[in-house]
PDB file of N, CA, C and O in Angstrom:
ATOM      1  N   LEU A   1     -18.400 -27.812 -16.309  1.00  0.00           N
ATOM      2  CA  LEU A   1     -18.815 -27.512 -17.658  1.00  0.00           C
ATOM      3  C   LEU A   1     -18.006 -28.441 -18.636  1.00  0.00           C
ATOM      4  O   LEU A   1     -18.548 -28.911 -19.637  1.00  0.00           O
ATOM      5  N   GLN A   2     -16.796 -28.673 -18.343  1.00  0.00           N
ATOM      6  CA  GLN A   2     -15.962 -29.472 -19.231  1.00  0.00           C
ATOM      7  C   GLN A   2     -16.443 -30.921 -19.283  1.00  0.00           C
ATOM      8  O   GLN A   2     -16.145 -31.643 -20.234  1.00  0.00           O
ATOM      9  N   ASP A   3     -17.195 -31.351 -18.245  1.00  0.00           N
ATOM     10  CA  ASP A   3     -17.753 -32.683 -18.232  1.00  0.00           C
ATOM     11  C   ASP A   3     -18.870 -32.805 -19.223  1.00  0.00           C
ATOM     12  O   ASP A   3     -19.133 -33.894 -19.734  1.00  0.00           O
ATOM     13  N   LEU A   4     -19.559 -31.668 -19.518  1.00  0.00           N
ATOM     14  CA  LEU A   4     -20.723 -31.677 -20.436  1.00  0.00           C
ATOM     15  C   LEU A   4     -20.436 -31.387 -21.812  1.00  0.00           C
ATOM     16  O   LEU A   4     -21.106 -31.929 -22.692  1.00  0.00           O
ATOM     17  N   VAL A   5     -19.420 -30.512 -22.115  1.00  0.00           N
ATOM     18  CA  VAL A   5     -19.110 -30.051 -23.473  1.00  0.00           C
ATOM     19  C   VAL A   5     -17.676 -30.465 -23.813  1.00  0.00           C
ATOM     20  O   VAL A   5     -16.876 -30.824 -22.949  1.00  0.00           O
ATOM     21  N   GLY A   6     -17.397 -30.394 -25.116  1.00  0.00           N
ATOM     22  CA  GLY A   6     -16.016 -30.601 -25.533  1.00  0.00           C
ATOM     23  C   GLY A   6     -15.766 -32.003 -26.177  1.00  0.00           C
ATOM     24  O   GLY A   6     -16.628 -32.882 -26.147  1.00  0.00           O
ATOM     25  N   PRO A   7     -14.645 -32.152 -26.711  1.00  0.00           N
ATOM     26  CA  PRO A   7     -14.282 -33.355 -27.485  1.00  0.00           C
ATOM     27  C   PRO A   7     -14.222 -34.640 -26.522  1.00  0.00           C
ATOM     28  O   PRO A   7     -14.437 -35.754 -27.000  1.00  0.00           O
ATOM     29  N   ASN A   8     -13.943 -34.481 -25.238  1.00  0.00           N
ATOM     30  CA  ASN A   8     -13.826 -35.570 -24.365  1.00  0.00           C
ATOM     31  C   ASN A   8     -15.092 -35.894 -23.554  1.00  0.00           C
ATOM     32  O   ASN A   8     -15.090 -36.818 -22.740  1.00  0.00           O
ATOM     33  N   SER A   9     -16.127 -35.161 -23.771  1.00  0.00           N
ATOM     34  CA  SER A   9     -17.399 -35.336 -23.075  1.00  0.00           C
ATOM     35  C   SER A   9     -18.113 -36.513 -23.622  1.00  0.00           C
ATOM     36  O   SER A   9     -18.200 -36.684 -24.838  1.00  0.00           O
ATOM     37  N   CYS A  10     -18.647 -37.363 -22.723  1.00  0.00           N
ATOM     38  CA  CYS A  10     -19.465 -38.464 -23.163  1.00  0.00           C
ATOM     39  C   CYS A  10     -20.857 -38.047 -23.642  1.00  0.00           C
ATOM     40  O   CYS A  10     -21.586 -38.804 -24.283  1.00  0.00           O
ATOM     41  N   TYR A  11     -21.193 -36.761 -23.283  1.00  0.00           N
ATOM     42  CA  TYR A  11     -22.592 -36.270 -23.718  1.00  0.00           C
ATOM     43  C   TYR A  11     -22.511 -35.564 -25.133  1.00  0.00           C
ATOM     44  O   TYR A  11     -23.532 -35.413 -25.804  1.00  0.00           O
ATOM     45  N   LYS A  12     -21.351 -35.163 -25.539  1.00  0.00           N
ATOM     46  CA  LYS A  12     -21.142 -34.504 -26.830  1.00  0.00           C
ATOM     47  C   LYS A  12     -22.057 -33.264 -27.015  1.00  0.00           C
ATOM     48  O   LYS A  12     -22.527 -32.988 -28.119  1.00  0.00           O
ATOM     49  N   PHE A  13     -22.299 -32.514 -25.889  1.00  0.00           N
ATOM     50  CA  PHE A  13     -23.030 -31.255 -26.006  1.00  0.00           C
ATOM     51  C   PHE A  13     -22.123 -30.164 -26.537  1.00  0.00           C
ATOM     52  O   PHE A  13     -20.908 -30.205 -26.348  1.00  0.00           O
ATOM     53  N   ASP A  14     -22.729 -29.171 -27.214  1.00  0.00           N
ATOM     54  CA  ASP A  14     -22.026 -27.953 -27.661  1.00  0.00           C
ATOM     55  C   ASP A  14     -22.242 -26.852 -26.705  1.00  0.00           C
ATOM     56  O   ASP A  14     -23.319 -26.819 -26.109  1.00  0.00           O
ATOM     57  N   TYR A  15     -21.374 -25.969 -26.490  1.00  0.00           N
ATOM     58  CA  TYR A  15     -21.541 -24.780 -25.709  1.00  0.00           C
ATOM     59  C   TYR A  15     -21.897 -23.616 -26.616  1.00  0.00           C
ATOM     60  O   TYR A  15     -21.159 -23.331 -27.559  1.00  0.00           O
ATOM     61  N   LYS A  16     -22.978 -22.951 -26.366  1.00  0.00           N
ATOM     62  CA  LYS A  16     -23.396 -21.769 -27.141  1.00  0.00           C
ATOM     63  C   LYS A  16     -23.537 -20.637 -26.226  1.00  0.00           C
ATOM     64  O   LYS A  16     -24.379 -20.677 -25.330  1.00  0.00           O
ATOM     65  N   GLY A  17     -22.753 -19.613 -26.397  1.00  0.00           N
ATOM     66  CA  GLY A  17     -22.854 -18.388 -25.567  1.00  0.00           C
ATOM     67  C   GLY A  17     -24.167 -17.717 -25.897  1.00  0.00           C
ATOM     68  O   GLY A  17     -24.616 -17.775 -27.042  1.00  0.00           O
ATOM     69  N   TRP A  18     -24.818 -17.056 -24.884  1.00  0.00           N
ATOM     70  CA  TRP A  18     -26.086 -16.401 -25.067  1.00  0.00           C
ATOM     71  C   TRP A  18     -26.076 -15.108 -24.231  1.00  0.00           C
ATOM     72  O   TRP A  18     -25.637 -15.095 -23.081  1.00  0.00           O
ATOM     73  N   CYS A  19     -26.554 -14.064 -24.823  1.00  0.00           N
ATOM     74  CA  CYS A  19     -26.537 -12.760 -24.143  1.00  0.00           C
ATOM     75  C   CYS A  19     -27.721 -12.618 -23.201  1.00  0.00           C
ATOM     76  O   CYS A  19     -27.726 -11.713 -22.367  1.00  0.00           O
ATOM     77  N   GLY A  20     -28.734 -13.492 -23.308  1.00  0.00           N
ATOM     78  CA  GLY A  20     -29.926 -13.391 -22.459  1.00  0.00           C
ATOM     79  C   GLY A  20     -30.951 -12.457 -23.028  1.00  0.00           C
ATOM     80  O   GLY A  20     -32.037 -12.371 -22.453  1.00  0.00           O
ATOM     81  N   ARG A  21     -30.716 -11.775 -24.066  1.00  0.00           N
ATOM     82  CA  ARG A  21     -31.667 -10.792 -24.600  1.00  0.00           C
ATOM     83  C   ARG A  21     -32.358 -11.250 -25.880  1.00  0.00           C
ATOM     84  O   ARG A  21     -33.522 -10.903 -26.082  1.00  0.00           O
ATOM     85  N   THR A  22     -31.727 -11.981 -26.718  1.00  0.00           N
ATOM     86  CA  THR A  22     -32.357 -12.342 -27.996  1.00  0.00           C
ATOM     87  C   THR A  22     -32.966 -13.710 -27.905  1.00  0.00           C
ATOM     88  O   THR A  22     -32.543 -14.600 -27.167  1.00  0.00           O
ATOM     89  N   THR A  23     -34.027 -13.809 -28.739  1.00  0.00           N
ATOM     90  CA  THR A  23     -34.762 -15.108 -28.802  1.00  0.00           C
ATOM     91  C   THR A  23     -33.928 -16.039 -29.697  1.00  0.00           C
ATOM     92  O   THR A  23     -33.610 -15.702 -30.837  1.00  0.00           O
ATOM     93  N   THR A  24     -33.576 -17.237 -29.144  1.00  0.00           N
ATOM     94  CA  THR A  24     -32.680 -18.144 -29.794  1.00  0.00           C
ATOM     95  C   THR A  24     -33.194 -19.596 -29.740  1.00  0.00           C
ATOM     96  O   THR A  24     -33.393 -20.150 -28.659  1.00  0.00           O
ATOM     97  N   PRO A  25     -33.410 -20.216 -30.947  1.00  0.00           N
ATOM     98  CA  PRO A  25     -33.866 -21.595 -30.854  1.00  0.00           C
ATOM     99  C   PRO A  25     -32.724 -22.575 -30.450  1.00  0.00           C
ATOM    100  O   PRO A  25     -31.555 -22.308 -30.728  1.00  0.00           O
ATOM    101  N   VAL A  26     -33.056 -23.646 -29.828  1.00  0.00           N
ATOM    102  CA  VAL A  26     -32.106 -24.711 -29.506  1.00  0.00           C
ATOM    103  C   VAL A  26     -32.546 -25.905 -30.356  1.00  0.00           C
ATOM    104  O   VAL A  26     -33.706 -26.312 -30.304  1.00  0.00           O
ATOM    105  N   THR A  27     -31.631 -26.457 -31.127  1.00  0.00           N
ATOM    106  CA  THR A  27     -32.016 -27.561 -32.017  1.00  0.00           C
ATOM    107  C   THR A  27     -31.226 -28.824 -31.710  1.00  0.00           C
ATOM    108  O   THR A  27     -30.108 -28.768 -31.198  1.00  0.00           O
ATOM    109  N   ASN A  28     -31.816 -29.939 -32.027  1.00  0.00           N
ATOM    110  CA  ASN A  28     -31.100 -31.210 -31.864  1.00  0.00           C
ATOM    111  C   ASN A  28     -30.270 -31.520 -33.069  1.00  0.00           C
ATOM    112  O   ASN A  28     -30.203 -30.716 -33.998  1.00  0.00           O
ATOM    113  N   GLY A  29     -29.637 -32.664 -33.081  1.00  0.00           N
ATOM    114  CA  GLY A  29     -28.740 -33.011 -34.142  1.00  0.00           C
ATOM    115  C   GLY A  29     -29.385 -33.106 -35.515  1.00  0.00           C
ATOM    116  O   GLY A  29     -28.681 -33.094 -36.525  1.00  0.00           O
ATOM    117  N   GLU A  30     -30.766 -33.205 -35.577  1.00  0.00           N
ATOM    118  CA  GLU A  30     -31.457 -33.277 -36.808  1.00  0.00           C
ATOM    119  C   GLU A  30     -32.047 -31.946 -37.214  1.00  0.00           C
ATOM    120  O   GLU A  30     -32.820 -31.871 -38.169  1.00  0.00           O
ATOM    121  N   GLY A  31     -31.707 -30.947 -36.532  1.00  0.00           N
ATOM    122  CA  GLY A  31     -32.161 -29.544 -36.853  1.00  0.00           C
ATOM    123  C   GLY A  31     -33.576 -29.209 -36.285  1.00  0.00           C
ATOM    124  O   GLY A  31     -34.125 -28.145 -36.573  1.00  0.00           O
ATOM    125  N   ARG A  32     -34.132 -30.103 -35.502  1.00  0.00           N
ATOM    126  CA  ARG A  32     -35.447 -29.869 -34.976  1.00  0.00           C
ATOM    127  C   ARG A  32     -35.294 -28.933 -33.778  1.00  0.00           C
ATOM    128  O   ARG A  32     -34.357 -29.078 -32.994  1.00  0.00           O
ATOM    129  N   VAL A  33     -36.236 -27.947 -33.630  1.00  0.00           N
ATOM    130  CA  VAL A  33     -36.256 -27.026 -32.496  1.00  0.00           C
ATOM    131  C   VAL A  33     -36.763 -27.834 -31.276  1.00  0.00           C
ATOM    132  O   VAL A  33     -37.886 -28.338 -31.306  1.00  0.00           O
ATOM    133  N   ILE A  34     -35.997 -27.955 -30.264  1.00  0.00           N
ATOM    134  CA  ILE A  34     -36.416 -28.656 -29.022  1.00  0.00           C
ATOM    135  C   ILE A  34     -36.615 -27.782 -27.860  1.00  0.00           C
ATOM    136  O   ILE A  34     -37.184 -28.209 -26.856  1.00  0.00           O
ATOM    137  N   ALA A  35     -36.168 -26.558 -27.947  1.00  0.00           N
ATOM    138  CA  ALA A  35     -36.393 -25.496 -26.931  1.00  0.00           C
ATOM    139  C   ALA A  35     -36.109 -24.148 -27.489  1.00  0.00           C
ATOM    140  O   ALA A  35     -35.497 -24.016 -28.549  1.00  0.00           O
ATOM    141  N   VAL A  36     -36.551 -23.138 -26.781  1.00  0.00           N
ATOM    142  CA  VAL A  36     -36.303 -21.772 -27.188  1.00  0.00           C
ATOM    143  C   VAL A  36     -35.854 -20.970 -25.996  1.00  0.00           C
ATOM    144  O   VAL A  36     -36.488 -20.987 -24.941  1.00  0.00           O
ATOM    145  N   LEU A  37     -34.743 -20.261 -26.172  1.00  0.00           N
ATOM    146  CA  LEU A  37     -34.306 -19.236 -25.183  1.00  0.00           C
ATOM    147  C   LEU A  37     -35.032 -18.018 -25.450  1.00  0.00           C
ATOM    148  O   LEU A  37     -34.721 -17.351 -26.436  1.00  0.00           O
ATOM    149  N   ALA A  38     -36.003 -17.638 -24.651  1.00  0.00           N
ATOM    150  CA  ALA A  38     -36.953 -16.669 -24.960  1.00  0.00           C
ATOM    151  C   ALA A  38     -36.344 -15.220 -24.963  1.00  0.00           C
ATOM    152  O   ALA A  38     -36.813 -14.339 -25.684  1.00  0.00           O
ATOM    153  N   GLY A  39     -35.370 -15.032 -24.195  1.00  0.00           N
ATOM    154  CA  GLY A  39     -34.848 -13.666 -24.057  1.00  0.00           C
ATOM    155  C   GLY A  39     -35.663 -12.782 -23.263  1.00  0.00           C
ATOM    156  O   GLY A  39     -36.457 -13.283 -22.468  1.00  0.00           O
ATOM    157  N   GLN A  40     -35.565 -11.466 -23.381  1.00  0.00           N
ATOM    158  CA  GLN A  40     -36.343 -10.531 -22.615  1.00  0.00           C
ATOM    159  C   GLN A  40     -36.834  -9.402 -23.497  1.00  0.00           C
ATOM    160  O   GLN A  40     -36.208  -9.102 -24.514  1.00  0.00           O
ATOM    161  N   PRO A  41     -37.960  -8.755 -23.127  1.00  0.00           N
ATOM    162  CA  PRO A  41     -38.514  -7.687 -24.028  1.00  0.00           C
ATOM    163  C   PRO A  41     -37.487  -6.534 -24.165  1.00  0.00           C
ATOM    164  O   PRO A  41     -36.622  -6.297 -23.322  1.00  0.00           O
ATOM    165  N   ASP A  42     -37.664  -5.883 -25.249  1.00  0.00           N
ATOM    166  CA  ASP A  42     -36.869  -4.712 -25.503  1.00  0.00           C
ATOM    167  C   ASP A  42     -37.564  -3.496 -24.894  1.00  0.00           C
ATOM    168  O   ASP A  42     -38.122  -2.642 -25.582  1.00  0.00           O
ATOM    169  N   ASP A  43     -37.496  -3.470 -23.520  1.00  0.00           N
ATOM    170  CA  ASP A  43     -38.218  -2.459 -22.769  1.00  0.00           C
ATOM    171  C   ASP A  43     -37.282  -2.008 -21.625  1.00  0.00           C
ATOM    172  O   ASP A  43     -36.854  -2.830 -20.814  1.00  0.00           O
ATOM    173  N   PRO A  44     -36.973  -0.721 -21.566  1.00  0.00           N
ATOM    174  CA  PRO A  44     -36.020  -0.265 -20.556  1.00  0.00           C
ATOM    175  C   PRO A  44     -36.566  -0.518 -19.067  1.00  0.00           C
ATOM    176  O   PRO A  44     -35.783  -0.576 -18.118  1.00  0.00           O
ATOM    177  N   SER A  45     -37.827  -0.654 -18.930  1.00  0.00           N
ATOM    178  CA  SER A  45     -38.413  -0.882 -17.536  1.00  0.00           C
ATOM    179  C   SER A  45     -38.415  -2.419 -17.160  1.00  0.00           C
ATOM    180  O   SER A  45     -38.845  -2.770 -16.061  1.00  0.00           O
ATOM    181  N   TRP A  46     -37.960  -3.277 -18.023  1.00  0.00           N
ATOM    182  CA  TRP A  46     -37.984  -4.693 -17.816  1.00  0.00           C
ATOM    183  C   TRP A  46     -37.316  -5.138 -16.558  1.00  0.00           C
ATOM    184  O   TRP A  46     -37.864  -5.943 -15.805  1.00  0.00           O
ATOM    185  N   ASP A  47     -36.136  -4.627 -16.319  1.00  0.00           N
ATOM    186  CA  ASP A  47     -35.376  -5.080 -15.092  1.00  0.00           C
ATOM    187  C   ASP A  47     -36.194  -4.803 -13.847  1.00  0.00           C
ATOM    188  O   ASP A  47     -36.287  -5.669 -12.977  1.00  0.00           O
ATOM    189  N   GLY A  48     -36.780  -3.647 -13.732  1.00  0.00           N
ATOM    190  CA  GLY A  48     -37.625  -3.364 -12.518  1.00  0.00           C
ATOM    191  C   GLY A  48     -38.888  -4.190 -12.450  1.00  0.00           C
ATOM    192  O   GLY A  48     -39.339  -4.543 -11.360  1.00  0.00           O
ATOM    193  N   ILE A  49     -39.474  -4.509 -13.608  1.00  0.00           N
ATOM    194  CA  ILE A  49     -40.677  -5.272 -13.661  1.00  0.00           C
ATOM    195  C   ILE A  49     -40.453  -6.727 -13.189  1.00  0.00           C
ATOM    196  O   ILE A  49     -41.199  -7.275 -12.378  1.00  0.00           O
ATOM    197  N   HIS A  50     -39.383  -7.311 -13.748  1.00  0.00           N
ATOM    198  CA  HIS A  50     -39.213  -8.733 -13.428  1.00  0.00           C
ATOM    199  C   HIS A  50     -38.638  -8.892 -12.033  1.00  0.00           C
ATOM    200  O   HIS A  50     -38.915  -9.903 -11.386  1.00  0.00           O
ATOM    201  N   THR A  51     -37.827  -7.916 -11.521  1.00  0.00           N
ATOM    202  CA  THR A  51     -37.332  -7.943 -10.202  1.00  0.00           C
ATOM    203  C   THR A  51     -38.455  -7.824  -9.172  1.00  0.00           C
ATOM    204  O   THR A  51     -38.473  -8.538  -8.169  1.00  0.00           O
ATOM    205  N   SER A  52     -39.382  -6.919  -9.432  1.00  0.00           N
ATOM    206  CA  SER A  52     -40.571  -6.836  -8.607  1.00  0.00           C
ATOM    207  C   SER A  52     -41.391  -8.030  -8.558  1.00  0.00           C
ATOM    208  O   SER A  52     -41.838  -8.390  -7.469  1.00  0.00           O
ATOM    209  N   ALA A  53     -41.645  -8.705  -9.649  1.00  0.00           N
ATOM    210  CA  ALA A  53     -42.319  -9.972  -9.724  1.00  0.00           C
ATOM    211  C   ALA A  53     -41.650 -11.001  -8.991  1.00  0.00           C
ATOM    212  O   ALA A  53     -42.321 -11.735  -8.266  1.00  0.00           O
ATOM    213  N   ALA A  54     -40.344 -11.158  -9.092  1.00  0.00           N
ATOM    214  CA  ALA A  54     -39.547 -12.133  -8.351  1.00  0.00           C
ATOM    215  C   ALA A  54     -39.672 -11.894  -6.841  1.00  0.00           C
ATOM    216  O   ALA A  54     -39.854 -12.834  -6.067  1.00  0.00           O
ATOM    217  N   ASP A  55     -39.574 -10.645  -6.441  1.00  0.00           N
ATOM    218  CA  ASP A  55     -39.728 -10.362  -5.021  1.00  0.00           C
ATOM    219  C   ASP A  55     -41.116 -10.733  -4.495  1.00  0.00           C
ATOM    220  O   ASP A  55     -41.223 -11.202  -3.362  1.00  0.00           O
ATOM    221  N   LEU A  56     -42.141 -10.546  -5.250  1.00  0.00           N
ATOM    222  CA  LEU A  56     -43.504 -10.991  -4.833  1.00  0.00           C
ATOM    223  C   LEU A  56     -43.576 -12.484  -4.680  1.00  0.00           C
ATOM    224  O   LEU A  56     -44.132 -13.008  -3.715  1.00  0.00           O
ATOM    225  N   LEU A  57     -42.989 -13.174  -5.670  1.00  0.00           N
ATOM    226  CA  LEU A  57     -42.997 -14.605  -5.567  1.00  0.00           C
ATOM    227  C   LEU A  57     -42.222 -15.135  -4.357  1.00  0.00           C
ATOM    228  O   LEU A  57     -42.620 -16.122  -3.738  1.00  0.00           O
ATOM    229  N   ASP A  58     -41.094 -14.459  -4.025  1.00  0.00           N
ATOM    230  CA  ASP A  58     -40.320 -14.845  -2.813  1.00  0.00           C
ATOM    231  C   ASP A  58     -41.152 -14.678  -1.536  1.00  0.00           C
ATOM    232  O   ASP A  58     -40.931 -15.390  -0.557  1.00  0.00           O
ATOM    233  N   GLN A  59     -42.100 -13.748  -1.543  1.00  0.00           N
ATOM    234  CA  GLN A  59     -42.868 -13.482  -0.365  1.00  0.00           C
ATOM    235  C   GLN A  59     -44.028 -14.515  -0.123  1.00  0.00           C
ATOM    236  O   GLN A  59     -44.613 -14.585   0.958  1.00  0.00           O
ATOM    237  N   THR A  60     -44.303 -15.266  -1.142  1.00  0.00           N
ATOM    238  CA  THR A  60     -45.423 -16.228  -1.042  1.00  0.00           C
ATOM    239  C   THR A  60     -44.942 -17.579  -0.478  1.00  0.00           C
ATOM    240  O   THR A  60     -45.741 -18.503  -0.324  1.00  0.00           O
TER     241      THR A  60
END
């Protein structure tokens, strides 16, 4: 990680912590949105739903 971020990195990336739940835009140096961290639905059954879907994908 230190090779990618920080003052000595040739890439000059920033590290942004993310909880994995909220929708968060990723912007470039000009402020343009280049990606979106979509997060997850505010639904208590989400863990079971996406785990089941991942299991089905693993079986294919």
